All heavy atoms as TSV, in Angstrom:
chain	resi	resn	atom	element	x	y	z
A	1	MET	N	N	-30.074	-40.717	63.749
A	1	MET	CA	C	-30.807	-41.946	63.556
A	1	MET	C	C	-31.177	-42.539	64.905
A	1	MET	O	O	-30.356	-42.593	65.799
A	1	MET	CB	C	-29.908	-42.923	62.784
A	1	MET	CG	C	-30.645	-43.650	61.719
A	1	MET	SD	S	-29.709	-44.975	60.956
A	1	MET	CE	C	-28.888	-44.140	59.642
A	2	SER	N	N	-32.377	-42.971	65.031
A	2	SER	CA	C	-32.804	-43.562	66.288
A	2	SER	C	C	-32.391	-45.021	66.347
A	2	SER	O	O	-31.994	-45.626	65.357
A	2	SER	CB	C	-34.321	-43.433	66.438
A	2	SER	OG	O	-34.955	-44.270	65.510
A	3	GLN	N	N	-32.527	-45.583	67.512
A	3	GLN	CA	C	-32.153	-46.989	67.697
A	3	GLN	C	C	-33.076	-47.890	66.886
A	3	GLN	O	O	-32.665	-48.913	66.385
A	3	GLN	CB	C	-32.227	-47.360	69.177
A	3	GLN	CG	C	-31.771	-48.780	69.452
A	3	GLN	CD	C	-31.862	-49.133	70.920
A	3	GLN	OE1	O	-32.333	-48.341	71.721
A	3	GLN	NE2	N	-31.406	-50.303	71.265
A	4	ASN	N	N	-34.317	-47.484	66.723
A	4	ASN	CA	C	-35.282	-48.267	65.962
A	4	ASN	C	C	-34.819	-48.434	64.510
A	4	ASN	O	O	-34.989	-49.486	63.922
A	4	ASN	CB	C	-36.654	-47.617	66.014
A	4	ASN	CG	C	-37.739	-48.508	65.450
A	4	ASN	OD1	O	-37.542	-49.706	65.307
A	4	ASN	ND2	N	-38.864	-47.925	65.122
A	5	ASP	N	N	-34.234	-47.381	63.920
A	5	ASP	CA	C	-33.755	-47.466	62.552
A	5	ASP	C	C	-32.602	-48.453	62.425
A	5	ASP	O	O	-32.443	-49.117	61.413
A	5	ASP	CB	C	-33.308	-46.095	62.042
A	5	ASP	CG	C	-34.486	-45.158	61.855
A	5	ASP	OD1	O	-35.620	-45.666	61.712
A	5	ASP	OD2	O	-34.278	-43.935	61.853
A	6	ASP	N	N	-31.787	-48.549	63.456
A	6	ASP	CA	C	-30.675	-49.498	63.431
A	6	ASP	C	C	-31.170	-50.933	63.518
A	6	ASP	O	O	-30.579	-51.842	62.956
A	6	ASP	CB	C	-29.706	-49.219	64.584
A	6	ASP	CG	C	-29.008	-47.882	64.423
A	6	ASP	OD1	O	-28.921	-47.399	63.266
A	6	ASP	OD2	O	-28.554	-47.324	65.439
A	7	ASP	N	N	-32.279	-51.141	64.228
A	7	ASP	CA	C	-32.830	-52.494	64.390
A	7	ASP	C	C	-33.550	-52.962	63.133
A	7	ASP	O	O	-33.706	-54.156	62.910
A	7	ASP	CB	C	-33.809	-52.542	65.560
A	7	ASP	CG	C	-33.117	-52.326	66.898
A	7	ASP	OD1	O	-31.883	-52.526	66.967
A	7	ASP	OD2	O	-33.814	-51.953	67.850
A	8	GLU	N	N	-33.993	-52.045	62.322
A	8	GLU	CA	C	-34.768	-52.368	61.132
A	8	GLU	C	C	-34.040	-51.869	59.878
A	8	GLU	O	O	-34.457	-50.882	59.265
A	8	GLU	CB	C	-36.162	-51.725	61.209
A	8	GLU	CG	C	-36.965	-52.103	62.431
A	8	GLU	CD	C	-37.420	-53.544	62.403
A	8	GLU	OE1	O	-37.479	-54.142	61.317
A	8	GLU	OE2	O	-37.711	-54.076	63.480
A	9	PRO	N	N	-32.985	-52.530	59.452
A	9	PRO	CA	C	-32.226	-52.013	58.311
A	9	PRO	C	C	-32.984	-52.081	56.990
A	9	PRO	O	O	-32.679	-51.362	56.054
A	9	PRO	CB	C	-30.991	-52.913	58.270
A	9	PRO	CG	C	-31.424	-54.170	58.932
A	9	PRO	CD	C	-32.436	-53.760	59.973
A	10	MET	N	N	-33.991	-52.934	56.902
A	10	MET	CA	C	-34.734	-53.071	55.651
A	10	MET	C	C	-35.996	-52.211	55.632
A	10	MET	O	O	-36.821	-52.350	54.748
A	10	MET	CB	C	-35.122	-54.540	55.429
A	10	MET	CG	C	-33.935	-55.480	55.373
A	10	MET	SD	S	-32.760	-55.029	54.106
A	10	MET	CE	C	-33.476	-55.846	52.718
A	11	LEU	N	N	-36.146	-51.320	56.617
A	11	LEU	CA	C	-37.311	-50.459	56.677
A	11	LEU	C	C	-37.130	-49.292	55.712
A	11	LEU	O	O	-36.129	-48.599	55.728
A	11	LEU	CB	C	-37.491	-49.940	58.098
A	11	LEU	CG	C	-38.810	-49.280	58.434
A	11	LEU	CD1	C	-39.940	-50.291	58.324
A	11	LEU	CD2	C	-38.763	-48.730	59.844
A	12	ARG	N	N	-38.081	-49.102	54.828
A	12	ARG	CA	C	-38.003	-48.012	53.855
A	12	ARG	C	C	-38.414	-46.708	54.517
A	12	ARG	O	O	-39.086	-46.711	55.551
A	12	ARG	CB	C	-38.903	-48.324	52.671
A	12	ARG	CG	C	-38.457	-49.567	51.938
A	12	ARG	CD	C	-39.192	-49.828	50.655
A	12	ARG	NE	N	-40.515	-49.248	50.531
A	12	ARG	CZ	C	-41.485	-49.777	49.824
A	12	ARG	NH1	N	-41.287	-50.898	49.180
A	12	ARG	NH2	N	-42.646	-49.200	49.733
A	13	PRO	N	N	-38.046	-45.578	53.929
A	13	PRO	CA	C	-38.379	-44.274	54.521
A	13	PRO	C	C	-39.882	-44.039	54.685
A	13	PRO	O	O	-40.302	-43.283	55.541
A	13	PRO	CB	C	-37.793	-43.263	53.540
A	13	PRO	CG	C	-36.785	-44.008	52.759
A	13	PRO	CD	C	-37.211	-45.439	52.744
A	14	ASP	N	N	-40.721	-44.693	53.855
A	14	ASP	CA	C	-42.163	-44.488	53.964
A	14	ASP	C	C	-42.797	-45.379	55.027
A	14	ASP	O	O	-44.009	-45.378	55.188
A	14	ASP	CB	C	-42.845	-44.691	52.610
A	14	ASP	CG	C	-42.653	-46.096	52.058
A	14	ASP	OD1	O	-41.950	-46.898	52.694
A	14	ASP	OD2	O	-43.196	-46.375	50.985
A	15	GLY	N	N	-41.981	-46.159	55.751
A	15	GLY	CA	C	-42.486	-46.963	56.853
A	15	GLY	C	C	-42.836	-48.392	56.498
A	15	GLY	O	O	-43.201	-49.173	57.365
A	16	HIS	N	N	-42.732	-48.747	55.228
A	16	HIS	CA	C	-43.054	-50.112	54.817
A	16	HIS	C	C	-41.796	-50.965	54.820
A	16	HIS	O	O	-40.718	-50.492	54.500
A	16	HIS	CB	C	-43.672	-50.128	53.418
A	16	HIS	CG	C	-44.990	-49.445	53.369
A	16	HIS	ND1	N	-46.144	-50.027	53.817
A	16	HIS	CD2	C	-45.342	-48.212	52.928
A	16	HIS	CE1	C	-47.145	-49.187	53.657
A	16	HIS	NE2	N	-46.685	-48.070	53.127
A	17	ARG	N	N	-41.948	-52.219	55.143
A	17	ARG	CA	C	-40.817	-53.138	55.119
A	17	ARG	C	C	-40.570	-53.620	53.695
A	17	ARG	O	O	-41.475	-53.701	52.893
A	17	ARG	CB	C	-41.075	-54.355	56.003
A	17	ARG	CG	C	-41.138	-54.034	57.458
A	17	ARG	CD	C	-41.392	-55.323	58.239
A	17	ARG	NE	N	-41.514	-55.048	59.641
A	17	ARG	CZ	C	-40.488	-55.034	60.482
A	17	ARG	NH1	N	-39.286	-55.284	60.052
A	17	ARG	NH2	N	-40.678	-54.776	61.755
A	18	TYR	N	N	-39.341	-53.940	53.411
A	18	TYR	CA	C	-38.980	-54.502	52.116
A	18	TYR	C	C	-39.487	-55.927	52.046
A	18	TYR	O	O	-39.357	-56.692	52.991
A	18	TYR	CB	C	-37.469	-54.492	51.933
A	18	TYR	CG	C	-37.003	-55.245	50.721
A	18	TYR	CD1	C	-37.082	-54.687	49.460
A	18	TYR	CD2	C	-36.514	-56.542	50.844
A	18	TYR	CE1	C	-36.675	-55.389	48.345
A	18	TYR	CE2	C	-36.107	-57.250	49.736
A	18	TYR	CZ	C	-36.182	-56.665	48.482
A	18	TYR	OH	O	-35.784	-57.371	47.398
A	19	GLN	N	N	-40.072	-56.292	50.924
A	19	GLN	CA	C	-40.492	-57.669	50.704
A	19	GLN	C	C	-39.822	-58.167	49.447
A	19	GLN	O	O	-39.915	-57.525	48.396
A	19	GLN	CB	C	-42.005	-57.754	50.551
A	19	GLN	CG	C	-42.740	-57.385	51.820
A	19	GLN	CD	C	-44.245	-57.472	51.643
A	19	GLN	OE1	O	-44.752	-57.604	50.541
A	19	GLN	NE2	N	-44.957	-57.381	52.733
A	20	LYS	N	N	-39.168	-59.302	49.554
A	20	LYS	CA	C	-38.485	-59.835	48.379
A	20	LYS	C	C	-39.520	-60.286	47.348
A	20	LYS	O	O	-40.648	-60.651	47.700
A	20	LYS	CB	C	-37.572	-60.986	48.755
A	20	LYS	CG	C	-38.283	-62.220	49.261
A	20	LYS	CD	C	-37.298	-63.306	49.603
A	20	LYS	CE	C	-38.049	-64.537	50.095
A	20	LYS	NZ	N	-37.166	-65.631	50.399
A	21	PRO	N	N	-39.162	-60.265	46.084
A	21	PRO	CA	C	-40.094	-60.701	45.034
A	21	PRO	C	C	-40.477	-62.171	45.210
A	21	PRO	O	O	-39.710	-62.967	45.744
A	21	PRO	CB	C	-39.292	-60.512	43.752
A	21	PRO	CG	C	-38.176	-59.600	44.101
A	21	PRO	CD	C	-37.902	-59.792	45.556
A	22	GLU	N	N	-41.683	-62.500	44.758
A	22	GLU	CA	C	-42.139	-63.883	44.847
A	22	GLU	C	C	-41.309	-64.759	43.911
A	22	GLU	O	O	-40.880	-64.312	42.845
A	22	GLU	CB	C	-43.596	-63.996	44.420
A	22	GLU	CG	C	-44.561	-63.324	45.342
A	22	GLU	CD	C	-45.995	-63.465	44.867
A	22	GLU	OE1	O	-46.213	-63.775	43.669
A	22	GLU	OE2	O	-46.880	-63.253	45.686
A	23	SER	N	N	-41.151	-66.009	44.292
A	23	SER	CA	C	-40.461	-66.944	43.414
A	23	SER	C	C	-41.377	-67.299	42.251
A	23	SER	O	O	-42.593	-67.108	42.299
A	23	SER	CB	C	-40.080	-68.215	44.184
A	23	SER	OG	O	-41.237	-68.941	44.544
A	24	ARG	N	N	-40.794	-67.801	41.195
A	24	ARG	CA	C	-41.579	-68.186	40.009
A	24	ARG	C	C	-42.578	-69.284	40.368
A	24	ARG	O	O	-43.707	-69.290	39.888
A	24	ARG	CB	C	-40.627	-68.643	38.900
A	24	ARG	CG	C	-41.332	-68.989	37.623
A	24	ARG	CD	C	-41.891	-67.745	36.964
A	24	ARG	NE	N	-42.621	-68.136	35.767
A	24	ARG	CZ	C	-43.720	-67.554	35.360
A	24	ARG	NH1	N	-44.199	-66.527	36.007
A	24	ARG	NH2	N	-44.330	-67.966	34.278
A	25	GLU	N	N	-42.162	-70.202	41.245
A	25	GLU	CA	C	-43.040	-71.298	41.654
A	25	GLU	C	C	-44.276	-70.763	42.376
A	25	GLU	O	O	-45.399	-71.210	42.120
A	25	GLU	CB	C	-42.274	-72.255	42.564
A	25	GLU	CG	C	-43.088	-73.451	43.007
A	25	GLU	CD	C	-42.293	-74.387	43.896
A	25	GLU	OE1	O	-41.068	-74.455	43.750
A	25	GLU	OE2	O	-42.930	-75.037	44.737
A	26	THR	N	N	-44.092	-69.792	43.255
A	26	THR	CA	C	-45.218	-69.209	43.974
A	26	THR	C	C	-46.159	-68.501	43.009
A	26	THR	O	O	-47.385	-68.616	43.122
A	26	THR	CB	C	-44.712	-68.211	45.035
A	26	THR	OG1	O	-43.836	-68.894	45.926
A	26	THR	CG2	C	-45.854	-67.602	45.813
A	27	THR	N	N	-45.597	-67.783	42.051
A	27	THR	CA	C	-46.416	-67.076	41.066
A	27	THR	C	C	-47.247	-68.058	40.244
A	27	THR	O	O	-48.438	-67.842	40.022
A	27	THR	CB	C	-45.521	-66.238	40.139
A	27	THR	OG1	O	-44.735	-65.354	40.937
A	27	THR	CG2	C	-46.349	-65.428	39.158
A	28	ILE	N	N	-46.630	-69.149	39.808
A	28	ILE	CA	C	-47.349	-70.159	39.011
A	28	ILE	C	C	-48.455	-70.791	39.843
A	28	ILE	O	O	-49.573	-70.994	39.349
A	28	ILE	CB	C	-46.364	-71.217	38.476
A	28	ILE	CG1	C	-45.465	-70.582	37.418
A	28	ILE	CG2	C	-47.113	-72.414	37.907
A	28	ILE	CD1	C	-44.340	-71.486	36.948
A	29	ASN	N	N	-48.164	-71.098	41.110
A	29	ASN	CA	C	-49.183	-71.703	41.974
A	29	ASN	C	C	-50.382	-70.775	42.134
A	29	ASN	O	O	-51.532	-71.226	42.099
A	29	ASN	CB	C	-48.597	-72.033	43.345
A	29	ASN	CG	C	-47.650	-73.208	43.298
A	29	ASN	OD1	O	-47.647	-73.992	42.350
A	29	ASN	ND2	N	-46.820	-73.331	44.319
A	30	LYS	N	N	-50.139	-69.485	42.299
A	30	LYS	CA	C	-51.245	-68.533	42.428
A	30	LYS	C	C	-52.056	-68.462	41.136
A	30	LYS	O	O	-53.284	-68.380	41.170
A	30	LYS	CB	C	-50.718	-67.148	42.782
A	30	LYS	CG	C	-50.302	-67.003	44.218
A	30	LYS	CD	C	-49.893	-65.574	44.508
A	30	LYS	CE	C	-49.516	-65.402	45.957
A	30	LYS	NZ	N	-49.136	-64.007	46.246
A	31	GLU	N	N	-51.371	-68.481	39.991
A	31	GLU	CA	C	-52.073	-68.429	38.712
A	31	GLU	C	C	-52.974	-69.641	38.539
A	31	GLU	O	O	-54.106	-69.521	38.056
A	31	GLU	CB	C	-51.065	-68.357	37.571
A	31	GLU	CG	C	-50.335	-67.026	37.492
A	31	GLU	CD	C	-49.218	-67.027	36.463
A	31	GLU	OE1	O	-48.973	-68.075	35.825
A	31	GLU	OE2	O	-48.580	-65.977	36.294
A	32	VAL	N	N	-52.511	-70.807	38.937
A	32	VAL	CA	C	-53.311	-72.033	38.819
A	32	VAL	C	C	-54.541	-71.940	39.715
A	32	VAL	O	O	-55.653	-72.268	39.293
A	32	VAL	CB	C	-52.457	-73.274	39.165
A	32	VAL	CG1	C	-53.331	-74.503	39.321
A	32	VAL	CG2	C	-51.389	-73.498	38.116
A	33	VAL	N	N	-54.360	-71.473	40.932
A	33	VAL	CA	C	-55.483	-71.365	41.864
A	33	VAL	C	C	-56.527	-70.383	41.327
A	33	VAL	O	O	-57.727	-70.658	41.350
A	33	VAL	CB	C	-54.993	-70.935	43.270
A	33	VAL	CG1	C	-56.159	-70.547	44.156
A	33	VAL	CG2	C	-54.189	-72.051	43.905
A	34	TYR	N	N	-56.077	-69.223	40.813
A	34	TYR	CA	C	-57.018	-68.252	40.255
A	34	TYR	C	C	-57.734	-68.810	39.030
A	34	TYR	O	O	-58.923	-68.553	38.827
A	34	TYR	CB	C	-56.315	-66.939	39.902
A	34	TYR	CG	C	-55.925	-66.121	41.116
A	34	TYR	CD1	C	-54.668	-65.540	41.215
A	34	TYR	CD2	C	-56.821	-65.922	42.156
A	34	TYR	CE1	C	-54.314	-64.788	42.324
A	34	TYR	CE2	C	-56.478	-65.179	43.269
A	34	TYR	CZ	C	-55.227	-64.613	43.345
A	34	TYR	OH	O	-54.881	-63.872	44.437
A	35	ALA	N	N	-57.051	-69.579	38.213
A	35	ALA	CA	C	-57.675	-70.178	37.031
A	35	ALA	C	C	-58.755	-71.179	37.450
A	35	ALA	O	O	-59.855	-71.186	36.878
A	35	ALA	CB	C	-56.627	-70.850	36.160
A	36	VAL	N	N	-58.462	-72.005	38.440
A	36	VAL	CA	C	-59.444	-72.988	38.919
A	36	VAL	C	C	-60.655	-72.271	39.504
A	36	VAL	O	O	-61.803	-72.657	39.231
A	36	VAL	CB	C	-58.798	-73.936	39.958
A	36	VAL	CG1	C	-59.841	-74.774	40.660
A	36	VAL	CG2	C	-57.755	-74.826	39.293
A	37	LEU	N	N	-60.429	-71.240	40.288
A	37	LEU	CA	C	-61.557	-70.489	40.849
A	37	LEU	C	C	-62.384	-69.825	39.750
A	37	LEU	O	O	-63.619	-69.799	39.825
A	37	LEU	CB	C	-61.056	-69.433	41.830
A	37	LEU	CG	C	-60.524	-69.955	43.160
A	37	LEU	CD1	C	-59.910	-68.821	43.964
A	37	LEU	CD2	C	-61.623	-70.631	43.950
A	38	GLY	N	N	-61.727	-69.303	38.738
A	38	GLY	CA	C	-62.443	-68.687	37.620
A	38	GLY	C	C	-63.319	-69.679	36.886
A	38	GLY	O	O	-64.470	-69.388	36.560
A	39	VAL	N	N	-62.781	-70.865	36.627
A	39	VAL	CA	C	-63.561	-71.910	35.949
A	39	VAL	C	C	-64.748	-72.324	36.809
A	39	VAL	O	O	-65.859	-72.508	36.304
A	39	VAL	CB	C	-62.653	-73.122	35.614
A	39	VAL	CG1	C	-63.477	-74.314	35.165
A	39	VAL	CG2	C	-61.621	-72.737	34.566
A	40	LEU	N	N	-64.540	-72.445	38.099
A	40	LEU	CA	C	-65.629	-72.822	39.004
A	40	LEU	C	C	-66.743	-71.778	38.984
A	40	LEU	O	O	-67.927	-72.123	38.927
A	40	LEU	CB	C	-65.086	-72.986	40.429
A	40	LEU	CG	C	-66.072	-73.446	41.484
A	40	LEU	CD1	C	-66.597	-74.840	41.157
A	40	LEU	CD2	C	-65.407	-73.438	42.848
A	41	VAL	N	N	-66.384	-70.516	38.997
A	41	VAL	CA	C	-67.388	-69.446	38.951
A	41	VAL	C	C	-68.158	-69.489	37.636
A	41	VAL	O	O	-69.385	-69.326	37.617
A	41	VAL	CB	C	-66.712	-68.065	39.159
A	41	VAL	CG1	C	-67.662	-66.937	38.803
A	41	VAL	CG2	C	-66.215	-67.929	40.585
A	42	VAL	N	N	-67.464	-69.723	36.535
A	42	VAL	CA	C	-68.130	-69.801	35.232
A	42	VAL	C	C	-69.099	-70.982	35.195
A	42	VAL	O	O	-70.237	-70.849	34.712
A	42	VAL	CB	C	-67.087	-69.893	34.095
A	42	VAL	CG1	C	-67.745	-70.256	32.772
A	42	VAL	CG2	C	-66.315	-68.589	33.971
A	43	ILE	N	N	-68.694	-72.113	35.721
A	43	ILE	CA	C	-69.571	-73.295	35.736
A	43	ILE	C	C	-70.817	-73.019	36.573
A	43	ILE	O	O	-71.943	-73.336	36.160
A	43	ILE	CB	C	-68.810	-74.536	36.267
A	43	ILE	CG1	C	-67.775	-74.983	35.239
A	43	ILE	CG2	C	-69.769	-75.668	36.596
A	43	ILE	CD1	C	-66.851	-76.059	35.730
A	44	ILE	N	N	-70.632	-72.420	37.743
A	44	ILE	CA	C	-71.791	-72.104	38.588
A	44	ILE	C	C	-72.706	-71.098	37.893
A	44	ILE	O	O	-73.936	-71.236	37.932
A	44	ILE	CB	C	-71.332	-71.590	39.970
A	44	ILE	CG1	C	-70.676	-72.729	40.748
A	44	ILE	CG2	C	-72.496	-71.002	40.753
A	44	ILE	CD1	C	-70.017	-72.308	42.035
A	45	ALA	N	N	-72.137	-70.114	37.223
A	45	ALA	CA	C	-72.957	-69.124	36.513
A	45	ALA	C	C	-73.759	-69.783	35.395
A	45	ALA	O	O	-74.928	-69.459	35.185
A	45	ALA	CB	C	-72.067	-68.016	35.953
A	46	ILE	N	N	-73.147	-70.716	34.680
A	46	ILE	CA	C	-73.857	-71.425	33.609
A	46	ILE	C	C	-74.996	-72.257	34.183
A	46	ILE	O	O	-76.106	-72.286	33.639
A	46	ILE	CB	C	-72.875	-72.291	32.795
A	46	ILE	CG1	C	-71.953	-71.391	31.980
A	46	ILE	CG2	C	-73.613	-73.278	31.900
A	46	ILE	CD1	C	-70.804	-72.124	31.309
A	47	LEU	N	N	-74.731	-72.950	35.304
A	47	LEU	CA	C	-75.782	-73.762	35.925
A	47	LEU	C	C	-76.941	-72.896	36.405
A	47	LEU	O	O	-78.108	-73.275	36.275
A	47	LEU	CB	C	-75.200	-74.571	37.088
A	47	LEU	CG	C	-74.260	-75.709	36.700
A	47	LEU	CD1	C	-73.641	-76.328	37.943
A	47	LEU	CD2	C	-74.984	-76.756	35.889
A	48	ILE	N	N	-76.643	-71.729	36.920
A	48	ILE	CA	C	-77.704	-70.828	37.359
A	48	ILE	C	C	-78.487	-70.298	36.155
A	48	ILE	O	O	-79.722	-70.246	36.174
A	48	ILE	CB	C	-77.115	-69.659	38.186
A	48	ILE	CG1	C	-76.600	-70.178	39.525
A	48	ILE	CG2	C	-78.145	-68.553	38.398
A	48	ILE	CD1	C	-75.797	-69.171	40.319
A	49	ALA	N	N	-77.781	-69.945	35.081
A	49	ALA	CA	C	-78.438	-69.394	33.888
A	49	ALA	C	C	-79.339	-70.418	33.214
A	49	ALA	O	O	-80.384	-70.045	32.655
A	49	ALA	CB	C	-77.393	-68.873	32.915
A	50	THR	N	N	-78.952	-71.672	33.244
A	50	THR	CA	C	-79.760	-72.698	32.586
A	50	THR	C	C	-80.895	-73.194	33.481
A	50	THR	O	O	-81.760	-73.941	33.028
A	50	THR	CB	C	-78.890	-73.905	32.187
A	50	THR	OG1	O	-78.266	-74.449	33.341
A	50	THR	CG2	C	-77.858	-73.501	31.167
A	51	GLY	N	N	-80.892	-72.812	34.739
A	51	GLY	CA	C	-81.965	-73.226	35.650
A	51	GLY	C	C	-81.682	-74.525	36.367
A	51	GLY	O	O	-82.531	-75.018	37.106
A	52	ALA	N	N	-80.529	-75.110	36.172
A	52	ALA	CA	C	-80.179	-76.356	36.848
A	52	ALA	C	C	-80.002	-76.139	38.346
A	52	ALA	O	O	-80.231	-77.040	39.140
A	52	ALA	CB	C	-78.900	-76.952	36.266
A	53	VAL	N	N	-79.588	-74.950	38.715
A	53	VAL	CA	C	-79.430	-74.592	40.135
A	53	VAL	C	C	-80.363	-73.421	40.398
A	53	VAL	O	O	-80.089	-72.302	39.990
A	53	VAL	CB	C	-77.969	-74.187	40.447
A	53	VAL	CG1	C	-77.841	-73.759	41.889
A	53	VAL	CG2	C	-77.023	-75.324	40.127
A	54	PRO	N	N	-81.480	-73.677	41.072
A	54	PRO	CA	C	-82.428	-72.591	41.324
A	54	PRO	C	C	-81.905	-71.621	42.391
A	54	PRO	O	O	-81.426	-72.042	43.430
A	54	PRO	CB	C	-83.694	-73.314	41.801
A	54	PRO	CG	C	-83.206	-74.610	42.345
A	54	PRO	CD	C	-81.962	-74.952	41.577
A	55	ILE	N	N	-82.031	-70.354	42.100
A	55	ILE	CA	C	-81.606	-69.332	43.061
A	55	ILE	C	C	-82.710	-69.127	44.095
A	55	ILE	O	O	-82.445	-69.042	45.284
A	55	ILE	CB	C	-81.313	-68.003	42.348
A	55	ILE	CG1	C	-80.174	-68.167	41.369
A	55	ILE	CG2	C	-80.987	-66.908	43.347
A	55	ILE	CD1	C	-78.838	-68.444	42.010
A	56	PHE	N	N	-83.952	-68.998	43.621
A	56	PHE	CA	C	-85.083	-68.799	44.504
A	56	PHE	C	C	-86.017	-69.995	44.350
A	56	PHE	O	O	-86.934	-69.983	43.517
A	56	PHE	CB	C	-85.825	-67.504	44.170
A	56	PHE	CG	C	-84.948	-66.293	44.218
A	56	PHE	CD1	C	-84.557	-65.654	43.052
A	56	PHE	CD2	C	-84.505	-65.803	45.435
A	56	PHE	CE1	C	-83.746	-64.535	43.104
A	56	PHE	CE2	C	-83.687	-64.698	45.489
A	56	PHE	CZ	C	-83.303	-64.055	44.326
A	57	PRO	N	N	-85.814	-71.051	45.116
A	57	PRO	CA	C	-86.635	-72.251	44.952
A	57	PRO	C	C	-88.107	-71.992	45.285
A	57	PRO	O	O	-88.438	-71.173	46.141
A	57	PRO	CB	C	-86.023	-73.250	45.945
A	57	PRO	CG	C	-85.156	-72.464	46.848
A	57	PRO	CD	C	-84.839	-71.183	46.189
A	58	GLY	N	N	-88.939	-72.674	44.571
A	58	GLY	CA	C	-90.378	-72.555	44.795
A	58	GLY	C	C	-91.023	-71.383	44.104
A	58	GLY	O	O	-92.181	-71.076	44.312
A	59	GLY	N	N	-90.260	-70.715	43.236
A	59	GLY	CA	C	-90.823	-69.520	42.607
A	59	GLY	C	C	-91.158	-69.686	41.235
A	59	GLY	O	O	-91.547	-70.088	40.351
């Protein structure tokens, strides 16, 4: 074993570091952010489809 392996006890054989699982709070926060972004995209798509937001003005 090299000295590098001793310094990195959580290093996996494939070279990637171990990452602990996300907490439930972090997971919920990410889900909320993705939901808000999804709703925003849907609203913008509806506005574009109805012509309220012109994509190519003057056309």
